[in-house]
mmCIF entry with sequence, helices, sheets and N, C-alpha, C, O atoms, coordinates in Angstrom:
data_MODEL
# 
_entry.id   MODEL 
# 
_entity.id                         1 
_entity.type                       polymer 
_entity.pdbx_number_of_molecules   1 
# 
_entity_poly.entity_id                      1 
_entity_poly.type                           'polypeptide(L)' 
_entity_poly.nstd_linkage                   no 
_entity_poly.nstd_monomer                   no 
_entity_poly.pdbx_seq_one_letter_code       MFDFDVVLERDKKSGQVYASVPVLLGCYTYGDTVEEILESIKEAITLHLSLF 
_entity_poly.pdbx_seq_one_letter_code_can   MFDFDVVLERDKKSGQVYASVPVLLGCYTYGDTVEEILESIKEAITLHLSLF 
_entity_poly.pdbx_strand_id                 A 
# 
loop_
_entity_poly_seq.entity_id 
_entity_poly_seq.num 
_entity_poly_seq.mon_id 
_entity_poly_seq.hetero 
1 1  MET n 
1 2  PHE n 
1 3  ASP n 
1 4  PHE n 
1 5  ASP n 
1 6  VAL n 
1 7  VAL n 
1 8  LEU n 
1 9  GLU n 
1 10 ARG n 
1 11 ASP n 
1 12 LYS n 
1 13 LYS n 
1 14 SER n 
1 15 GLY n 
1 16 GLN n 
1 17 VAL n 
1 18 TYR n 
1 19 ALA n 
1 20 SER n 
1 21 VAL n 
1 22 PRO n 
1 23 VAL n 
1 24 LEU n 
1 25 LEU n 
1 26 GLY n 
1 27 CYS n 
1 28 TYR n 
1 29 THR n 
1 30 TYR n 
1 31 GLY n 
1 32 ASP n 
1 33 THR n 
1 34 VAL n 
1 35 GLU n 
1 36 GLU n 
1 37 ILE n 
1 38 LEU n 
1 39 GLU n 
1 40 SER n 
1 41 ILE n 
1 42 LYS n 
1 43 GLU n 
1 44 ALA n 
1 45 ILE n 
1 46 THR n 
1 47 LEU n 
1 48 HIS n 
1 49 LEU n 
1 50 SER n 
1 51 LEU n 
1 52 PHE n 
# 
_struct_asym.id          A 
_struct_asym.entity_id   1 
# 
_struct_conf.conf_type_id            HELX_P 
_struct_conf.id                      HELX_P1 
_struct_conf.pdbx_PDB_helix_id       AA1 
_struct_conf.beg_label_comp_id       VAL 
_struct_conf.beg_label_asym_id       A 
_struct_conf.beg_label_seq_id        34 
_struct_conf.pdbx_beg_PDB_ins_code   ? 
_struct_conf.end_label_comp_id       SER 
_struct_conf.end_label_asym_id       A 
_struct_conf.end_label_seq_id        50 
_struct_conf.pdbx_end_PDB_ins_code   ? 
_struct_conf.beg_auth_comp_id        VAL 
_struct_conf.beg_auth_asym_id        A 
_struct_conf.beg_auth_seq_id         34 
_struct_conf.end_auth_comp_id        SER 
_struct_conf.end_auth_asym_id        A 
_struct_conf.end_auth_seq_id         50 
_struct_conf.pdbx_PDB_helix_class    1 
_struct_conf.details                 ? 
_struct_conf.pdbx_PDB_helix_length   17 
# 
_struct_conf_type.id          HELX_P 
_struct_conf_type.criteria    ? 
_struct_conf_type.reference   ? 
# 
_struct_sheet.id               AA1 
_struct_sheet.type             ? 
_struct_sheet.number_strands   3 
_struct_sheet.details          ? 
# 
loop_
_struct_sheet_order.sheet_id 
_struct_sheet_order.range_id_1 
_struct_sheet_order.range_id_2 
_struct_sheet_order.offset 
_struct_sheet_order.sense 
AA1 1 2 ? anti-parallel 
AA1 2 3 ? anti-parallel 
# 
loop_
_struct_sheet_range.sheet_id 
_struct_sheet_range.id 
_struct_sheet_range.beg_label_comp_id 
_struct_sheet_range.beg_label_asym_id 
_struct_sheet_range.beg_label_seq_id 
_struct_sheet_range.pdbx_beg_PDB_ins_code 
_struct_sheet_range.end_label_comp_id 
_struct_sheet_range.end_label_asym_id 
_struct_sheet_range.end_label_seq_id 
_struct_sheet_range.pdbx_end_PDB_ins_code 
_struct_sheet_range.beg_auth_comp_id 
_struct_sheet_range.beg_auth_asym_id 
_struct_sheet_range.beg_auth_seq_id 
_struct_sheet_range.end_auth_comp_id 
_struct_sheet_range.end_auth_asym_id 
_struct_sheet_range.end_auth_seq_id 
AA1 1 VAL A 7  ? ARG A 10 ? VAL A 7  ARG A 10 
AA1 2 VAL A 17 ? SER A 20 ? VAL A 17 SER A 20 
AA1 3 TYR A 28 ? GLY A 31 ? TYR A 28 GLY A 31 
# 
loop_
_atom_site.group_PDB 
_atom_site.id 
_atom_site.type_symbol 
_atom_site.label_atom_id 
_atom_site.label_alt_id 
_atom_site.label_comp_id 
_atom_site.label_asym_id 
_atom_site.label_entity_id 
_atom_site.label_seq_id 
_atom_site.pdbx_PDB_ins_code 
_atom_site.Cartn_x 
_atom_site.Cartn_y 
_atom_site.Cartn_z 
_atom_site.occupancy 
_atom_site.B_iso_or_equiv 
_atom_site.pdbx_formal_charge 
_atom_site.auth_seq_id 
_atom_site.auth_comp_id 
_atom_site.auth_asym_id 
_atom_site.auth_atom_id 
_atom_site.pdbx_PDB_model_num 
ATOM 1   N N  . MET A 1 1  ? 0.846   -1.176 0.000   1.00 0.00 ? 1  MET A N  1 
ATOM 2   C CA . MET A 1 1  ? 0.000   0.000  0.000   1.00 0.00 ? 1  MET A CA 1 
ATOM 3   C C  . MET A 1 1  ? 0.891   1.238  0.000   1.00 0.00 ? 1  MET A C  1 
ATOM 4   O O  . MET A 1 1  ? 1.961   1.243  0.608   1.00 0.00 ? 1  MET A O  1 
ATOM 5   N N  . PHE A 1 2  ? 0.442   2.279  -0.683  1.00 0.00 ? 2  PHE A N  1 
ATOM 6   C CA . PHE A 1 2  ? 1.191   3.524  -0.776  1.00 0.00 ? 2  PHE A CA 1 
ATOM 7   C C  . PHE A 1 2  ? 0.578   4.571  0.144   1.00 0.00 ? 2  PHE A C  1 
ATOM 8   O O  . PHE A 1 2  ? -0.605  4.511  0.481   1.00 0.00 ? 2  PHE A O  1 
ATOM 9   N N  . ASP A 1 3  ? 1.401   5.521  0.539   1.00 0.00 ? 3  ASP A N  1 
ATOM 10  C CA . ASP A 1 3  ? 0.933   6.683  1.293   1.00 0.00 ? 3  ASP A CA 1 
ATOM 11  C C  . ASP A 1 3  ? 1.129   7.918  0.425   1.00 0.00 ? 3  ASP A C  1 
ATOM 12  O O  . ASP A 1 3  ? 2.190   8.098  -0.173  1.00 0.00 ? 3  ASP A O  1 
ATOM 13  N N  . PHE A 1 4  ? 0.120   8.759  0.356   1.00 0.00 ? 4  PHE A N  1 
ATOM 14  C CA . PHE A 1 4  ? 0.184   9.985  -0.417  1.00 0.00 ? 4  PHE A CA 1 
ATOM 15  C C  . PHE A 1 4  ? -0.229  11.158 0.450   1.00 0.00 ? 4  PHE A C  1 
ATOM 16  O O  . PHE A 1 4  ? -1.122  11.044 1.290   1.00 0.00 ? 4  PHE A O  1 
ATOM 17  N N  . ASP A 1 5  ? 0.434   12.297 0.236   1.00 0.00 ? 5  ASP A N  1 
ATOM 18  C CA . ASP A 1 5  ? 0.002   13.530 0.883   1.00 0.00 ? 5  ASP A CA 1 
ATOM 19  C C  . ASP A 1 5  ? -1.230  14.036 0.151   1.00 0.00 ? 5  ASP A C  1 
ATOM 20  O O  . ASP A 1 5  ? -1.263  14.077 -1.079  1.00 0.00 ? 5  ASP A O  1 
ATOM 21  N N  . VAL A 1 6  ? -2.241  14.420 0.918   1.00 0.00 ? 6  VAL A N  1 
ATOM 22  C CA . VAL A 1 6  ? -3.481  14.954 0.353   1.00 0.00 ? 6  VAL A CA 1 
ATOM 23  C C  . VAL A 1 6  ? -3.650  16.373 0.876   1.00 0.00 ? 6  VAL A C  1 
ATOM 24  O O  . VAL A 1 6  ? -3.529  16.620 2.077   1.00 0.00 ? 6  VAL A O  1 
ATOM 25  N N  . VAL A 1 7  ? -3.930  17.302 -0.027  1.00 0.00 ? 7  VAL A N  1 
ATOM 26  C CA . VAL A 1 7  ? -4.149  18.695 0.334   1.00 0.00 ? 7  VAL A CA 1 
ATOM 27  C C  . VAL A 1 7  ? -5.656  18.949 0.345   1.00 0.00 ? 7  VAL A C  1 
ATOM 28  O O  . VAL A 1 7  ? -6.342  18.703 -0.647  1.00 0.00 ? 7  VAL A O  1 
ATOM 29  N N  . LEU A 1 8  ? -6.162  19.443 1.474   1.00 0.00 ? 8  LEU A N  1 
ATOM 30  C CA . LEU A 1 8  ? -7.579  19.784 1.607   1.00 0.00 ? 8  LEU A CA 1 
ATOM 31  C C  . LEU A 1 8  ? -7.721  21.292 1.684   1.00 0.00 ? 8  LEU A C  1 
ATOM 32  O O  . LEU A 1 8  ? -6.971  21.967 2.390   1.00 0.00 ? 8  LEU A O  1 
ATOM 33  N N  . GLU A 1 9  ? -8.689  21.810 0.952   1.00 0.00 ? 9  GLU A N  1 
ATOM 34  C CA . GLU A 1 9  ? -8.973  23.247 0.979   1.00 0.00 ? 9  GLU A CA 1 
ATOM 35  C C  . GLU A 1 9  ? -10.480 23.435 0.981   1.00 0.00 ? 9  GLU A C  1 
ATOM 36  O O  . GLU A 1 9  ? -11.206 22.704 0.308   1.00 0.00 ? 9  GLU A O  1 
ATOM 37  N N  . ARG A 1 10 ? -10.950 24.420 1.743   1.00 0.00 ? 10 ARG A N  1 
ATOM 38  C CA . ARG A 1 10 ? -12.378 24.735 1.749   1.00 0.00 ? 10 ARG A CA 1 
ATOM 39  C C  . ARG A 1 10 ? -12.589 26.036 0.988   1.00 0.00 ? 10 ARG A C  1 
ATOM 40  O O  . ARG A 1 10 ? -11.931 27.041 1.257   1.00 0.00 ? 10 ARG A O  1 
ATOM 41  N N  . ASP A 1 11 ? -13.506 26.006 0.044   1.00 0.00 ? 11 ASP A N  1 
ATOM 42  C CA . ASP A 1 11 ? -13.864 27.206 -0.702  1.00 0.00 ? 11 ASP A CA 1 
ATOM 43  C C  . ASP A 1 11 ? -14.772 28.048 0.191   1.00 0.00 ? 11 ASP A C  1 
ATOM 44  O O  . ASP A 1 11 ? -15.852 27.601 0.577   1.00 0.00 ? 11 ASP A O  1 
ATOM 45  N N  . LYS A 1 12 ? -14.343 29.250 0.517   1.00 0.00 ? 12 LYS A N  1 
ATOM 46  C CA . LYS A 1 12 ? -15.100 30.096 1.433   1.00 0.00 ? 12 LYS A CA 1 
ATOM 47  C C  . LYS A 1 12 ? -16.448 30.508 0.852   1.00 0.00 ? 12 LYS A C  1 
ATOM 48  O O  . LYS A 1 12 ? -17.413 30.696 1.592   1.00 0.00 ? 12 LYS A O  1 
ATOM 49  N N  . LYS A 1 13 ? -16.515 30.647 -0.450  1.00 0.00 ? 13 LYS A N  1 
ATOM 50  C CA . LYS A 1 13 ? -17.750 31.094 -1.086  1.00 0.00 ? 13 LYS A CA 1 
ATOM 51  C C  . LYS A 1 13 ? -18.795 29.982 -1.138  1.00 0.00 ? 13 LYS A C  1 
ATOM 52  O O  . LYS A 1 13 ? -19.941 30.190 -0.739  1.00 0.00 ? 13 LYS A O  1 
ATOM 53  N N  . SER A 1 14 ? -18.406 28.805 -1.627  1.00 0.00 ? 14 SER A N  1 
ATOM 54  C CA . SER A 1 14 ? -19.363 27.706 -1.794  1.00 0.00 ? 14 SER A CA 1 
ATOM 55  C C  . SER A 1 14 ? -19.439 26.801 -0.571  1.00 0.00 ? 14 SER A C  1 
ATOM 56  O O  . SER A 1 14 ? -20.441 26.114 -0.369  1.00 0.00 ? 14 SER A O  1 
ATOM 57  N N  . GLY A 1 15 ? -18.373 26.794 0.259   1.00 0.00 ? 15 GLY A N  1 
ATOM 58  C CA . GLY A 1 15 ? -18.333 25.924 1.417   1.00 0.00 ? 15 GLY A CA 1 
ATOM 59  C C  . GLY A 1 15 ? -17.872 24.510 1.108   1.00 0.00 ? 15 GLY A C  1 
ATOM 60  O O  . GLY A 1 15 ? -17.718 23.693 2.016   1.00 0.00 ? 15 GLY A O  1 
ATOM 61  N N  . GLN A 1 16 ? -17.650 24.212 -0.181  1.00 0.00 ? 16 GLN A N  1 
ATOM 62  C CA . GLN A 1 16 ? -17.214 22.874 -0.554  1.00 0.00 ? 16 GLN A CA 1 
ATOM 63  C C  . GLN A 1 16 ? -15.751 22.654 -0.187  1.00 0.00 ? 16 GLN A C  1 
ATOM 64  O O  . GLN A 1 16 ? -14.963 23.594 -0.093  1.00 0.00 ? 16 GLN A O  1 
ATOM 65  N N  . VAL A 1 17 ? -15.416 21.388 0.017   1.00 0.00 ? 17 VAL A N  1 
ATOM 66  C CA . VAL A 1 17 ? -14.053 20.994 0.345   1.00 0.00 ? 17 VAL A CA 1 
ATOM 67  C C  . VAL A 1 17 ? -13.435 20.368 -0.900  1.00 0.00 ? 17 VAL A C  1 
ATOM 68  O O  . VAL A 1 17 ? -14.048 19.522 -1.551  1.00 0.00 ? 17 VAL A O  1 
ATOM 69  N N  . TYR A 1 18 ? -12.225 20.789 -1.222  1.00 0.00 ? 18 TYR A N  1 
ATOM 70  C CA . TYR A 1 18 ? -11.490 20.263 -2.362  1.00 0.00 ? 18 TYR A CA 1 
ATOM 71  C C  . TYR A 1 18 ? -10.288 19.487 -1.860  1.00 0.00 ? 18 TYR A C  1 
ATOM 72  O O  . TYR A 1 18 ? -9.620  19.904 -0.913  1.00 0.00 ? 18 TYR A O  1 
ATOM 73  N N  . ALA A 1 19 ? -10.014 18.357 -2.496  1.00 0.00 ? 19 ALA A N  1 
ATOM 74  C CA . ALA A 1 19 ? -8.854  17.548 -2.129  1.00 0.00 ? 19 ALA A CA 1 
ATOM 75  C C  . ALA A 1 19 ? -8.053  17.247 -3.380  1.00 0.00 ? 19 ALA A C  1 
ATOM 76  O O  . ALA A 1 19 ? -8.614  16.973 -4.442  1.00 0.00 ? 19 ALA A O  1 
ATOM 77  N N  . SER A 1 20 ? -6.737  17.301 -3.245  1.00 0.00 ? 20 SER A N  1 
ATOM 78  C CA . SER A 1 20 ? -5.863  16.960 -4.368  1.00 0.00 ? 20 SER A CA 1 
ATOM 79  C C  . SER A 1 20 ? -4.652  16.211 -3.848  1.00 0.00 ? 20 SER A C  1 
ATOM 80  O O  . SER A 1 20 ? -4.284  16.312 -2.678  1.00 0.00 ? 20 SER A O  1 
ATOM 81  N N  . VAL A 1 21 ? -4.040  15.452 -4.756  1.00 0.00 ? 21 VAL A N  1 
ATOM 82  C CA . VAL A 1 21 ? -2.826  14.708 -4.443  1.00 0.00 ? 21 VAL A CA 1 
ATOM 83  C C  . VAL A 1 21 ? -1.734  15.293 -5.333  1.00 0.00 ? 21 VAL A C  1 
ATOM 84  O O  . VAL A 1 21 ? -1.676  14.974 -6.521  1.00 0.00 ? 21 VAL A O  1 
ATOM 85  N N  . PRO A 1 22 ? -0.864  16.148 -4.778  1.00 0.00 ? 22 PRO A N  1 
ATOM 86  C CA . PRO A 1 22 ? 0.118   16.867 -5.586  1.00 0.00 ? 22 PRO A CA 1 
ATOM 87  C C  . PRO A 1 22 ? 1.007   15.986 -6.471  1.00 0.00 ? 22 PRO A C  1 
ATOM 88  O O  . PRO A 1 22 ? 1.359   16.396 -7.577  1.00 0.00 ? 22 PRO A O  1 
ATOM 89  N N  . VAL A 1 23 ? 1.372   14.801 -6.014  1.00 0.00 ? 23 VAL A N  1 
ATOM 90  C CA . VAL A 1 23 ? 2.270   13.963 -6.819  1.00 0.00 ? 23 VAL A CA 1 
ATOM 91  C C  . VAL A 1 23 ? 1.543   13.185 -7.909  1.00 0.00 ? 23 VAL A C  1 
ATOM 92  O O  . VAL A 1 23 ? 2.187   12.570 -8.759  1.00 0.00 ? 23 VAL A O  1 
ATOM 93  N N  . LEU A 1 24 ? 0.215   13.201 -7.898  1.00 0.00 ? 24 LEU A N  1 
ATOM 94  C CA . LEU A 1 24 ? -0.580  12.539 -8.931  1.00 0.00 ? 24 LEU A CA 1 
ATOM 95  C C  . LEU A 1 24 ? -1.357  13.613 -9.697  1.00 0.00 ? 24 LEU A C  1 
ATOM 96  O O  . LEU A 1 24 ? -2.485  13.955 -9.342  1.00 0.00 ? 24 LEU A O  1 
ATOM 97  N N  . LEU A 1 25 ? -0.743  14.123 -10.732 1.00 0.00 ? 25 LEU A N  1 
ATOM 98  C CA . LEU A 1 25 ? -1.356  15.216 -11.483 1.00 0.00 ? 25 LEU A CA 1 
ATOM 99  C C  . LEU A 1 25 ? -2.743  14.827 -11.986 1.00 0.00 ? 25 LEU A C  1 
ATOM 100 O O  . LEU A 1 25 ? -2.928  13.767 -12.584 1.00 0.00 ? 25 LEU A O  1 
ATOM 101 N N  . GLY A 1 26 ? -3.698  15.690 -11.735 1.00 0.00 ? 26 GLY A N  1 
ATOM 102 C CA . GLY A 1 26 ? -5.061  15.444 -12.171 1.00 0.00 ? 26 GLY A CA 1 
ATOM 103 C C  . GLY A 1 26 ? -5.877  14.621 -11.196 1.00 0.00 ? 26 GLY A C  1 
ATOM 104 O O  . GLY A 1 26 ? -7.033  14.302 -11.479 1.00 0.00 ? 26 GLY A O  1 
ATOM 105 N N  . CYS A 1 27 ? -5.308  14.270 -10.061 1.00 0.00 ? 27 CYS A N  1 
ATOM 106 C CA . CYS A 1 27 ? -6.025  13.477 -9.064  1.00 0.00 ? 27 CYS A CA 1 
ATOM 107 C C  . CYS A 1 27 ? -6.609  14.431 -8.026  1.00 0.00 ? 27 CYS A C  1 
ATOM 108 O O  . CYS A 1 27 ? -5.899  14.935 -7.155  1.00 0.00 ? 27 CYS A O  1 
ATOM 109 N N  . TYR A 1 28 ? -7.900  14.665 -8.133  1.00 0.00 ? 28 TYR A N  1 
ATOM 110 C CA . TYR A 1 28 ? -8.564  15.571 -7.213  1.00 0.00 ? 28 TYR A CA 1 
ATOM 111 C C  . TYR A 1 28 ? -10.044 15.232 -7.139  1.00 0.00 ? 28 TYR A C  1 
ATOM 112 O O  . TYR A 1 28 ? -10.573 14.507 -7.981  1.00 0.00 ? 28 TYR A O  1 
ATOM 113 N N  . THR A 1 29 ? -10.697 15.763 -6.130  1.00 0.00 ? 29 THR A N  1 
ATOM 114 C CA . THR A 1 29 ? -12.128 15.586 -5.959  1.00 0.00 ? 29 THR A CA 1 
ATOM 115 C C  . THR A 1 29 ? -12.645 16.705 -5.066  1.00 0.00 ? 29 THR A C  1 
ATOM 116 O O  . THR A 1 29 ? -11.861 17.474 -4.510  1.00 0.00 ? 29 THR A O  1 
ATOM 117 N N  . TYR A 1 30 ? -13.951 16.794 -4.931  1.00 0.00 ? 30 TYR A N  1 
ATOM 118 C CA . TYR A 1 30 ? -14.536 17.787 -4.044  1.00 0.00 ? 30 TYR A CA 1 
ATOM 119 C C  . TYR A 1 30 ? -15.857 17.282 -3.494  1.00 0.00 ? 30 TYR A C  1 
ATOM 120 O O  . TYR A 1 30 ? -16.457 16.360 -4.048  1.00 0.00 ? 30 TYR A O  1 
ATOM 121 N N  . GLY A 1 31 ? -16.308 17.886 -2.406  1.00 0.00 ? 31 GLY A N  1 
ATOM 122 C CA . GLY A 1 31 ? -17.564 17.498 -1.781  1.00 0.00 ? 31 GLY A CA 1 
ATOM 123 C C  . GLY A 1 31 ? -17.940 18.471 -0.692  1.00 0.00 ? 31 GLY A C  1 
ATOM 124 O O  . GLY A 1 31 ? -17.351 19.544 -0.559  1.00 0.00 ? 31 GLY A O  1 
ATOM 125 N N  . ASP A 1 32 ? -18.931 18.081 0.087   1.00 0.00 ? 32 ASP A N  1 
ATOM 126 C CA . ASP A 1 32 ? -19.462 18.984 1.105   1.00 0.00 ? 32 ASP A CA 1 
ATOM 127 C C  . ASP A 1 32 ? -18.838 18.822 2.486   1.00 0.00 ? 32 ASP A C  1 
ATOM 128 O O  . ASP A 1 32 ? -18.826 19.769 3.272   1.00 0.00 ? 32 ASP A O  1 
ATOM 129 N N  . THR A 1 33 ? -18.318 17.628 2.790   1.00 0.00 ? 33 THR A N  1 
ATOM 130 C CA . THR A 1 33 ? -17.743 17.405 4.113   1.00 0.00 ? 33 THR A CA 1 
ATOM 131 C C  . THR A 1 33 ? -16.363 16.767 3.990   1.00 0.00 ? 33 THR A C  1 
ATOM 132 O O  . THR A 1 33 ? -16.033 16.157 2.973   1.00 0.00 ? 33 THR A O  1 
ATOM 133 N N  . VAL A 1 34 ? -15.579 16.916 5.026   1.00 0.00 ? 34 VAL A N  1 
ATOM 134 C CA . VAL A 1 34 ? -14.241 16.315 5.042   1.00 0.00 ? 34 VAL A CA 1 
ATOM 135 C C  . VAL A 1 34 ? -14.356 14.793 4.983   1.00 0.00 ? 34 VAL A C  1 
ATOM 136 O O  . VAL A 1 34 ? -13.576 14.141 4.288   1.00 0.00 ? 34 VAL A O  1 
ATOM 137 N N  . GLU A 1 35 ? -15.315 14.228 5.702   1.00 0.00 ? 35 GLU A N  1 
ATOM 138 C CA . GLU A 1 35 ? -15.501 12.776 5.697   1.00 0.00 ? 35 GLU A CA 1 
ATOM 139 C C  . GLU A 1 35 ? -15.792 12.268 4.286   1.00 0.00 ? 35 GLU A C  1 
ATOM 140 O O  . GLU A 1 35 ? -15.221 11.271 3.844   1.00 0.00 ? 35 GLU A O  1 
ATOM 141 N N  . GLU A 1 36 ? -16.674 12.956 3.594   1.00 0.00 ? 36 GLU A N  1 
ATOM 142 C CA . GLU A 1 36 ? -17.023 12.600 2.214   1.00 0.00 ? 36 GLU A CA 1 
ATOM 143 C C  . GLU A 1 36 ? -15.794 12.689 1.314   1.00 0.00 ? 36 GLU A C  1 
ATOM 144 O O  . GLU A 1 36 ? -15.566 11.814 0.478   1.00 0.00 ? 36 GLU A O  1 
ATOM 145 N N  . ILE A 1 37 ? -15.020 13.724 1.484   1.00 0.00 ? 37 ILE A N  1 
ATOM 146 C CA . ILE A 1 37 ? -13.827 13.944 0.665   1.00 0.00 ? 37 ILE A CA 1 
ATOM 147 C C  . ILE A 1 37 ? -12.780 12.870 0.901   1.00 0.00 ? 37 ILE A C  1 
ATOM 148 O O  . ILE A 1 37 ? -12.153 12.408 -0.052  1.00 0.00 ? 37 ILE A O  1 
ATOM 149 N N  . LEU A 1 38 ? -12.577 12.465 2.136   1.00 0.00 ? 38 LEU A N  1 
ATOM 150 C CA . LEU A 1 38 ? -11.562 11.459 2.416   1.00 0.00 ? 38 LEU A CA 1 
ATOM 151 C C  . LEU A 1 38 ? -11.896 10.134 1.732   1.00 0.00 ? 38 LEU A C  1 
ATOM 152 O O  . LEU A 1 38 ? -10.998 9.454  1.235   1.00 0.00 ? 38 LEU A O  1 
ATOM 153 N N  . GLU A 1 39 ? -13.164 9.765  1.700   1.00 0.00 ? 39 GLU A N  1 
ATOM 154 C CA . GLU A 1 39 ? -13.567 8.555  0.982   1.00 0.00 ? 39 GLU A CA 1 
ATOM 155 C C  . GLU A 1 39 ? -13.403 8.746  -0.524  1.00 0.00 ? 39 GLU A C  1 
ATOM 156 O O  . GLU A 1 39 ? -12.924 7.850  -1.218  1.00 0.00 ? 39 GLU A O  1 
ATOM 157 N N  . SER A 1 40 ? -13.795 9.903  -1.020  1.00 0.00 ? 40 SER A N  1 
ATOM 158 C CA . SER A 1 40 ? -13.714 10.183 -2.457  1.00 0.00 ? 40 SER A CA 1 
ATOM 159 C C  . SER A 1 40 ? -12.282 10.218 -2.959  1.00 0.00 ? 40 SER A C  1 
ATOM 160 O O  . SER A 1 40 ? -11.995 9.732  -4.053  1.00 0.00 ? 40 SER A O  1 
ATOM 161 N N  . ILE A 1 41 ? -11.368 10.796 -2.157  1.00 0.00 ? 41 ILE A N  1 
ATOM 162 C CA . ILE A 1 41 ? -9.979  10.892 -2.624  1.00 0.00 ? 41 ILE A CA 1 
ATOM 163 C C  . ILE A 1 41 ? -9.320  9.522  -2.630  1.00 0.00 ? 41 ILE A C  1 
ATOM 164 O O  . ILE A 1 41 ? -8.448  9.266  -3.460  1.00 0.00 ? 41 ILE A O  1 
ATOM 165 N N  . LYS A 1 42 ? -9.720  8.629  -1.719  1.00 0.00 ? 42 LYS A N  1 
ATOM 166 C CA . LYS A 1 42 ? -9.206  7.254  -1.761  1.00 0.00 ? 42 LYS A CA 1 
ATOM 167 C C  . LYS A 1 42 ? -9.608  6.581  -3.074  1.00 0.00 ? 42 LYS A C  1 
ATOM 168 O O  . LYS A 1 42 ? -8.797  5.912  -3.713  1.00 0.00 ? 42 LYS A O  1 
ATOM 169 N N  . GLU A 1 43 ? -10.860 6.766  -3.463  1.00 0.00 ? 43 GLU A N  1 
ATOM 170 C CA . GLU A 1 43 ? -11.343 6.205  -4.725  1.00 0.00 ? 43 GLU A CA 1 
ATOM 171 C C  . GLU A 1 43 ? -10.623 6.834  -5.917  1.00 0.00 ? 43 GLU A C  1 
ATOM 172 O O  . GLU A 1 43 ? -10.273 6.142  -6.873  1.00 0.00 ? 43 GLU A O  1 
ATOM 173 N N  . ALA A 1 44 ? -10.407 8.138  -5.856  1.00 0.00 ? 44 ALA A N  1 
ATOM 174 C CA . ALA A 1 44 ? -9.724  8.842  -6.944  1.00 0.00 ? 44 ALA A CA 1 
ATOM 175 C C  . ALA A 1 44 ? -8.283  8.349  -7.095  1.00 0.00 ? 44 ALA A C  1 
ATOM 176 O O  . ALA A 1 44 ? -7.798  8.178  -8.214  1.00 0.00 ? 44 ALA A O  1 
ATOM 177 N N  . ILE A 1 45 ? -7.604  8.121  -5.976  1.00 0.00 ? 45 ILE A N  1 
ATOM 178 C CA . ILE A 1 45 ? -6.220  7.614  -6.018  1.00 0.00 ? 45 ILE A CA 1 
ATOM 179 C C  . ILE A 1 45 ? -6.201  6.223  -6.633  1.00 0.00 ? 45 ILE A C  1 
ATOM 180 O O  . ILE A 1 45 ? -5.371  5.936  -7.496  1.00 0.00 ? 45 ILE A O  1 
ATOM 181 N N  . THR A 1 46 ? -7.110  5.358  -6.197  1.00 0.00 ? 46 THR A N  1 
ATOM 182 C CA . THR A 1 46 ? -7.172  4.000  -6.743  1.00 0.00 ? 46 THR A CA 1 
ATOM 183 C C  . THR A 1 46 ? -7.428  4.027  -8.235  1.00 0.00 ? 46 THR A C  1 
ATOM 184 O O  . THR A 1 46 ? -6.770  3.308  -8.986  1.00 0.00 ? 46 THR A O  1 
ATOM 185 N N  . LEU A 1 47 ? -8.357  4.831  -8.673  1.00 0.00 ? 47 LEU A N  1 
ATOM 186 C CA . LEU A 1 47 ? -8.657  4.954  -10.096 1.00 0.00 ? 47 LEU A CA 1 
ATOM 187 C C  . LEU A 1 47 ? -7.459  5.505  -10.861 1.00 0.00 ? 47 LEU A C  1 
ATOM 188 O O  . LEU A 1 47 ? -7.102  4.990  -11.921 1.00 0.00 ? 47 LEU A O  1 
ATOM 189 N N  . HIS A 1 48 ? -6.850  6.534  -10.330 1.00 0.00 ? 48 HIS A N  1 
ATOM 190 C CA . HIS A 1 48 ? -5.692  7.153  -10.988 1.00 0.00 ? 48 HIS A CA 1 
ATOM 191 C C  . HIS A 1 48 ? -4.570  6.136  -11.177 1.00 0.00 ? 48 HIS A C  1 
ATOM 192 O O  . HIS A 1 48 ? -3.977  6.055  -12.253 1.00 0.00 ? 48 HIS A O  1 
ATOM 193 N N  . LEU A 1 49 ? -4.278  5.360  -10.133 1.00 0.00 ? 49 LEU A N  1 
ATOM 194 C CA . LEU A 1 49 ? -3.204  4.373  -10.215 1.00 0.00 ? 49 LEU A CA 1 
ATOM 195 C C  . LEU A 1 49 ? -3.552  3.216  -11.150 1.00 0.00 ? 49 LEU A C  1 
ATOM 196 O O  . LEU A 1 49 ? -2.658  2.616  -11.745 1.00 0.00 ? 49 LEU A O  1 
ATOM 197 N N  . SER A 1 50 ? -4.824  2.901  -11.285 1.00 0.00 ? 50 SER A N  1 
ATOM 198 C CA . SER A 1 50 ? -5.235  1.800  -12.159 1.00 0.00 ? 50 SER A CA 1 
ATOM 199 C C  . SER A 1 50 ? -5.058  2.154  -13.638 1.00 0.00 ? 50 SER A C  1 
ATOM 200 O O  . SER A 1 50 ? -5.052  1.267  -14.492 1.00 0.00 ? 50 SER A O  1 
ATOM 201 N N  . LEU A 1 51 ? -4.917  3.425  -13.937 1.00 0.00 ? 51 LEU A N  1 
ATOM 202 C CA . LEU A 1 51 ? -4.745  3.867  -15.328 1.00 0.00 ? 51 LEU A CA 1 
ATOM 203 C C  . LEU A 1 51 ? -3.331  3.654  -15.836 1.00 0.00 ? 51 LEU A C  1 
ATOM 204 O O  . LEU A 1 51 ? -3.078  3.756  -17.036 1.00 0.00 ? 51 LEU A O  1 
ATOM 205 N N  . PHE A 1 52 ? -2.400  3.357  -14.925 1.00 0.00 ? 52 PHE A N  1 
ATOM 206 C CA . PHE A 1 52 ? -1.000  3.217  -15.326 1.00 0.00 ? 52 PHE A CA 1 
ATOM 207 C C  . PHE A 1 52 ? -0.513  1.808  -15.255 1.00 0.00 ? 52 PHE A C  1 
ATOM 208 O O  . PHE A 1 52 ? 0.648   1.539  -15.564 1.00 0.00 ? 52 PHE A O  1 
# 
């Protein structure tokens, strides 16, 4: 299993949370809660890695 740094940011205007993985270009997701984002970014990482 790999470990990746994930950057979380909250958009002050919309309130949505954005997550990205800096070392995996194009690997990002967004949602309404941190809990939702953490599950979504795990799926995004798995999908991103499956493409290679």
